[in-house]
N, C-alpha and C positions, 0 to 999 in steps of 0.2 A: 504494500500500500504506500502511496506517496505521502508526503508530509501534510496533506490536506485531511482535515477532519470531516467525515461525512455526517449528514443529518441522522440523528437518532429518533426513532419513533417513541411514543410513550411506552409501549409494551417493552421495547428493547431496553429503555432506561430502567424500567421496573425489574426486568430480568437481571440486568447488570447489578443493580443495587441489592437484589436478593443474593447474588453470587458473593458480593462483598460482605454482606451481613453473615452469611453462612460459613465463610472462610473455608477450612479444610473439609467441611461437610457439604459443599456445594455440588450436588449431583441432581439430575433431573427431577426425581420425585420430591426431594427436599426443597428444591427451588420452587416447584409448583405449590407445595404446602406453605412455604413462607409467603409467597405472593397472595395466596388465598387468605391466609391468616391476617395479613396486614392490610389488604385491600378490601376484603369482604366480598370479592367477586370470584366466581367459578372460573377456573383456568384448566383447559384440557392439557394432558401430558403431551399430546401431539403438537399443540401450539407452542408449548414450552420448548420441546426439542427442535422444532423448526427454527425458532428464534435463537436458541443456543448455537445451532449449526451456522445460521446466518452471521451471528456475531463473531463466531470463530473464523468464518471466511473473511470477514472484514478485518481480522487481526485484533479485535477488541477483547476476545476471550481466548484462553489457552485451555486445551483439554488434555487430561492424562488418564490412563487406564488404571483402575484399582486392581486388586487381586480378585480372581474368580471366586465365587462363593457358592456353597451348596444351595442356599436359599434362592439363588438366582439361576439354578440349573447349570452351574459352572460358568456363567457369564460374568464379566467384570463390569463394575460401575464405571462411568466416565465422570471424573471430577473436573470442575471448571474453576479457573481463576482469571482475574482481570489482568490485562496487559497494561503497559505504560500508555499505549495508544488508546486503550479503552478508558483509562483514567482521564486522559486528555479529552476524549469525546464526551464523557459525562460532565466534565467541568465546563466544556464549551456549551453543552445543552443547558446546564444550570445558569450560566452567564447570559445566554440568549433569553431564557425565561425571565430572569431578573430585569434585563433591559426592556423586554416587552411589557412587563407588569409595572415598571417604574412610573409613578404618577397616576396610575389608574385607580379610580374609586368606582366600584360597581353600584353602590347605593346612590340613588339620585341621578345617575347618568342618563342622558337621553341618547337615542340613536341619531346618528348624523343623517 
């Protein structure tokens, strides 16, 4: 990826923040549970994995394989962590939101 930070959608930001919160326990099912617990909205595991794969493709997340487990029929979990580029993208998204919200009062505003 070039030095350019690409736009992050809302769900991408939420997934990345869940990865940061979960630290060493950031794998698909835990990420989905964290998002549901904090947002109060239902999230499918499919949407979670599609987004994780997309963020990994953008270079914002890194995945590593865990050890295979009997509970998972010998399959390994994929654990995710944020990259330096991912941190920069999240910061850019937060700064953009702050600039857009600066000076806005929703109560009493009229449509132009």
